[in-house]
C-alpha positions, -999 to +999 in steps of 0.1 A: +282-578-448+294-609-429+328-626-433+333-662-422+368-662-407+384-695-395+401-679-365+373-656-352+342-670-367+316-645-381+329-610-385+303-583-393+313-554-416+292-522-414+275-512-447+297-478-445+329-500-444+321-521-475+332-497-500+367-493-482+371-532-481+361-537-517+383-510-531+414-523-550+439-509-525+425-530-498+417-560-522+454-561-530+461-574-498+446-606-510+478-611-529+502-603-500+511-633-479+510-627-442+542-646-436+564-641-468+585-672-474+573-691-444+551-713-467+583-729-480+585-743-445+549-745-433+528-752-464+496-742-447+510-705-442+493-691-473+473-669-453+470-631-465+471-597-449+436-592-463+419-614-438+445-606-411+435-569-414+398-578-411+408-599-379+426-570-364+396-547-370+374-574-353+397-578-324+397-540-321+359-537-321+358-563-293+385-545-274+366-511-277+333-526-266+351-540-236+366-509-225+337-487-231+305-507-230+282-479-219+294-450-240+272-443-269+277-405-275+283-394-313+316-381-302+329-416-290+310-434-318+331-413-341+364-420-323+353-458-324+351-458-361+383-440-366+399-466-344+383-494-363+396-481-396+431-476-381+430-512-372+417-524-405+442-503-426+473-506-407+488-529-434+472-516-465+505-502-477+525-535-473+550-543-499+552-577-515+566-606-495+562-589-461+589-566-449+616-578-472+611-554-501+611-522-481+648-518-488+640-510-524+613-484-517+620-446-527+627-419-505+599-405-485+599-372-502+591-388-536+557-400-521+548-363-515+525-371-486+504-341-476+518-324-446+486-328-425+490-365-427+527-370-421+542-354-390+580-357-398+578-346-436+609-324-429+630-354-424+638-373-456+645-411-452+637-442-470+600-448-471+584-479-455+551-497-456+536-474-432+542-444-454+527-460-483+497-467-458+494-431-450+499-421-487+470-444-499+447-430-472+456-394-478+462-389-515+450-417-537+419-430-557+415-451-523+406-419-504+371-417-523+359-450-506+358-432-471+328-410-481+301-430-463+322-431-429+329-395-432+292-386-437+277-409-411+304-409-383+325-377-390+357-397-395+386-377-407+412-396-427+440-377-411+431-388-376+432-424-388+467-417-400+476-403-365+465-437-348+486-455-376+518-434-369+512-428-331+514-391-331+485-369-327+481-337-343+447-327-330+440-342-296+406-325-294+393-348-320+400-378-295+387-360-265+353-366-249+342-349-218+376-338-210+394-372-215+418-377-244+415-412-256+443-412-281+470-429-261+449-459-253+437-462-288+472-459-302+483-486-277+456-509-291+470-505-326+505-508-316+521-517-282+531-545-261+495-559-262+479-546-294+452-559-317+477-567-344+494-591-323+464-605-307+451-615-343+484-626-361+497-649-332+463-668-333+462-667-372+498-676-378+497-705-353+465-720-370+477-718-406+511-729-399+498-758-381+516-753-347+504-745-311+532-720-301+508-688-306+479-700-288+468-679-256+435-669-240+422-640-261+387-639-245+403-636-209+426-609-222+398-587-237+376-593-208+401-579-185+411-548-204+410-517-183+409-477-190+434-460-169+427-424-166+458-402-158+460-365-160+430-364-183+441-389-206+432-425-210+459-454-212+456-493-217+456-514-186+446-550-176+433-560-143+458-577-120+441-611-123+450-613-159+488-608-154+496-644-159+474-646-191+496-615-203+528-635-195+515-664-217+507-639-244+543-624-245+558-658-243+535-672-272+549-644-294+585-653-284+580-690-292+565-680-323+594-659-332+619-686-324+600-717-340+583-700-370+591-663-377+630-669-373+630-704-390+663-709-405+651-716-441+624-688-444+648-663-431+677-674-455+654-672-483+646-637-473+684-629-474+686-644-509+661-618-519+683-590-502+712-602-522+692-603-553+682-565-548+719-557-542+734-575-570+705-566-596+694-533-585+676-524-618+655-556-621+631-545-594+621-513-575+590-501-560+574-470-577+566-437-558+532-433-578+508-448-554+484-459-583+513-478-598+519-494-564+485-512-567+502-537-593+530-546-567+519-578-549+536-612-543+526-624-577+542-593-595+575-596-576+575-636-581+572-630-619+602-608-617+623-633-600+613-660-623+624-642-653+657-630-638+690-649-646+704-636-613+717-666-593+701-655-560+668-650-577+670-686-593+680-701-560+651-685-543+626-696-568+640-732-565+640-731-528+677-736-526+696-721-497+731-725-488+739-750-461+737-740-424+771-743-411+769-728-376+743-715-353+748-696-320+725-693-292+749-678-264+777-655-261+803-684-262+789-696-293+787-663-308+824-658-305+831-689-327+805-675-352+823-644-355+856-662-359+841-681-388+824-650-403+859-633-402+873-662-422+847-661-447+852-625-454+889-627-453+888-654-481+861-636-501+838-667-497+799-660-504+779-664-472+745-654-456+745-644-420+710-643-402+709-625-369+680-617-344+679-602-312+645-619-305+634-592-277+604-600-258+589-566-266+603-539-287+580-513-268+596-520-234+627-498-229+660-520-223+675-495-200+644-497-177+635-461-179+599-452-175+576-456-204+545-436-201+528-454-227+536-488-213+508-511-202+492-505-166+481-531-142+450-521-124+445-533-088+413-525-069+418-520-033+387-528-009+369-496+002+393-475-018+377-448-040+401-452-069+419-481-084+459-483-082+478-482-113+513-496-118+536-503-149+535-539-163+570-544-155+563-542-117+536-570-121+558-595-142+595-604-142+595-617-178+610-582-192+638-585-167+644-622-175+644-616-213+663-581-210+695-601-221+680-612-254+682-649-263+698-639-297+700-663-326+727-659-351+734-682-382+758-686-409+750-704-443+775-711-467+780-738-498+808-754-479+809-784-502+818-762-531+849-749-514+883-760-515+894-790-493+916-767-474+889-740-466+865-768-455+892-779-432+897-747-418+860-739-412+855-772-396+884-766-371+869-734-362+837-748-357+850-778-336+870-752-314 
């Protein structure tokens, strides 16, 4: 099967993968928008997690082939297919409207995920989209669609779950000729430079009609390196591509500031949170995985349209409270906190949107060694082995952005307030 993708061109799907893609669990992603409420700001941003997921698998395939061009053993082909499916299915459990609805998911214990698929089953917490992903792979009607890949490649579904979660219960499955490939594959699924980001930055930039997310994907993939440390393989890049990696990091940062944290889409998301809080019985996400199939963007939007809750109605009508203050630095944040304190003291309804806008959530802020961090590979003339160093030693971007350029905003229907309250707030803003 061939899929025509506006971002990557032709994407070829193996015959054994077709039943997985055609199954209702994966097809459900056609009705889950990639960027939630962003289409209210960028009308072209109606692309879905369906095509994004296929794009991630395509990028993952290219990355694997670049790293291991000469490996064709049955053991490595099994690992490759397991990795490809982890890329394809990393978002299959996503709730409606992006991450917004995870706050109404049930407790993890209610999903009853088999123990050999979930590693921290002893810890009960609120479930997230990743847990629904694991549940669908492990214990649902979806699991029957893996029959062909299991028979041809020897793929095990719980090992797909390992790559999604990031914790391996059976390292021997990912070991070939004494080398464990789990670390490098998990890094490609979720890390500073994973296939998920490589796809969504280009895809979101394309559909939003902006250029902030553009970077040189071909050069990054061509310069991927497998770094072998203590019988394990880790992800690295050649030192000649460090500048391209910097561009990749900055493209995500700029997309975050200009697109992902746009004041209108974020405020609409906060209205949804307020709807959940003030009308808790109107919408909940079921623990039954088969019932979850019905829960997509259309399902939730119907609930919001029928609701008489003021936050639901404002959301449907794309009406948000006025943005009254925005802070970009510590001195502005002091003013914002004074305004926030005043609003709370006077029981004035408001919305606060905050973001730390970190350059990378995978890089430790305290500067401590992160063994799963990206490596930079430097080849020294006449040396038998290449030299590896952590990425933070090759670029100063992590240090420059360790103090996050946080953005905080306050929204309030200030024109509906008493004149004295309006005056008080304006004085606080001007000071």
